[in-house]
N, C-alpha and C positions, 0 to 999 in steps of 0.2 A: 504493500500500500504506500510505498514511498513515492509521493508525487513531487513535492517541493523539496529539492535537495538543498538543505540549509547547512551552514557551517556549524562549528562548535562554539559555545558561548565562552569557553575558556581557551586561552591561547597557549596551553602547555605543549611544548614540543621537545624533541631531543631523544637521547638514548634512554632505554629502560622504561619507555612509556608505551602503553597500548590504549586504543580507544574503540568505542563501539557506540552506535547511535541507532535509534529507531524512531521513525517519523510517523505521526498520525495513527497511533495504535488505538483501537476502539476500547479504551480503558478509562476508568474514572480519574480525572486529573487530581482531585483531592487525595485519593488513595495513593496515587503515584508520588505526590509531593511528600506525603508522610513517610512512605517507604524510602524515598530518596534521602530524606533527612536522617532516617534511622541507619541506613547502610553505610553512610559516608564514614571513612576512617577505618572500616573493618577490612579484613582480607576477603578476597572473592570467595574462598572456600567457606569461611564463617558465614558470610552473607547468604550464599546458596543454601547452606545447611539450615540456617534459621528460617529462610523463606519457605523451604520445603516443609518445615514444621508448621508454618502459618497456613500453607495450602492444606495440610492435614488437620488443621484446626487445633493444633497442640499448643502453639505459642501465639501471642498477640503482638501486633505492631502498636507501639504507643502513639496515640493520636494527640499531638501537642497543639496543633493549630486549628484543625477542623474538628473540634471535639465538643461542639455544643450538643448536649443531650446524649453524649456517648457514655455508655455504662462502663463501670470499672471491670477490669479483667485481672485474673490472678496471674502471678508470675512476672509482673512488670516491675523493674527496679527503678525506684525514684519517680514513679509516675503511676497514675491510676487508670485514666481513660485509655481504651484501646479497642481495636477491632481486628478481624481476620479478613483482610482484603485479598481474596483468593485469586481473582482474575488478574489484578495488578501485580501480585506476587509472581504469578506464572510468567508474565511479560518480563519482569525483572530477572527471573531465573534464566530465561532464554538469552537476555542481553548480557548477563554476567558470564554465561557459558561462552557466548560469542566473543566477549572481550578477552577471556582466557585463551581461546583459540587464536585470536589475533596476536596476543602476546607470544604464544608458543611459536607462531609462524615467524615472528621477528626475532626469535631466539631468546625469549625470556623464560624464567622458571615459573610455571603455573602455580606452584605451591607458595610462592612468595609475593604474589601480586596484592598490593594494598590499594583500596579505592581512595583516590585523592580528590577527585571531582565527580560529582553526580548532580545532574539537574533534570527536573521534570517540569515542563510547562505545557499549557493548553495548546492544542493544535486547532485546526479549523473545525468548526461544528458543522456537521452535515444537516441541512434543513429539510424538513418534510412536513406534511400536514395530516392530522387525524380527521377523517370525516366524522361529523357529529350529527345529531338529530336536527331536523328543521333546516337542512341545507347549510348549516354552519360548519366551520372547521376550526380546530385549534392547532397551533404550530407545535412541532416537537423537534428537538435537536439531539443529534448523536454527538456526544462529546468525544473528542480525541485528545491524545497527549503525545508530546515529543519527549523522549528520554535520551539522555546521553551520559556515558560513563567513561571516565579516564582513570586508568590504573598505573601505578608505578611499582617497579620491582624493588622490594626492600629486603635487607638482610635480617 
């Protein structure tokens, strides 16, 4: 679904760096932003393992920003509100695996990749209309999200 080829928001270049990007995924932007904030600074292996637990509904992602009326979840450290954003987590897992492969291809050690930059922002919304009674219609929007991840090899 990559239509608009856009650049990366971070200008990290050089040795020991690998990048991956996904444009206009049909995933919730709010969930993606919360996951992005959560995985930054972790290694790719840690992040993938945690997100797989999220998909299995075993661990929650702490919702720090979009947490209005979000219930408390057990097992969160230093925070109460959380959810299990399964679809967004699956998208992140795919992208993290992709960035690992990109790193391996350029000669990095996949075991030592740390996430130094991750950003998720809203993509284009696809517009459509719901037909309603009496000849009326209400608009509906398909939300999309652009996610980018940059990793660096650390010792």
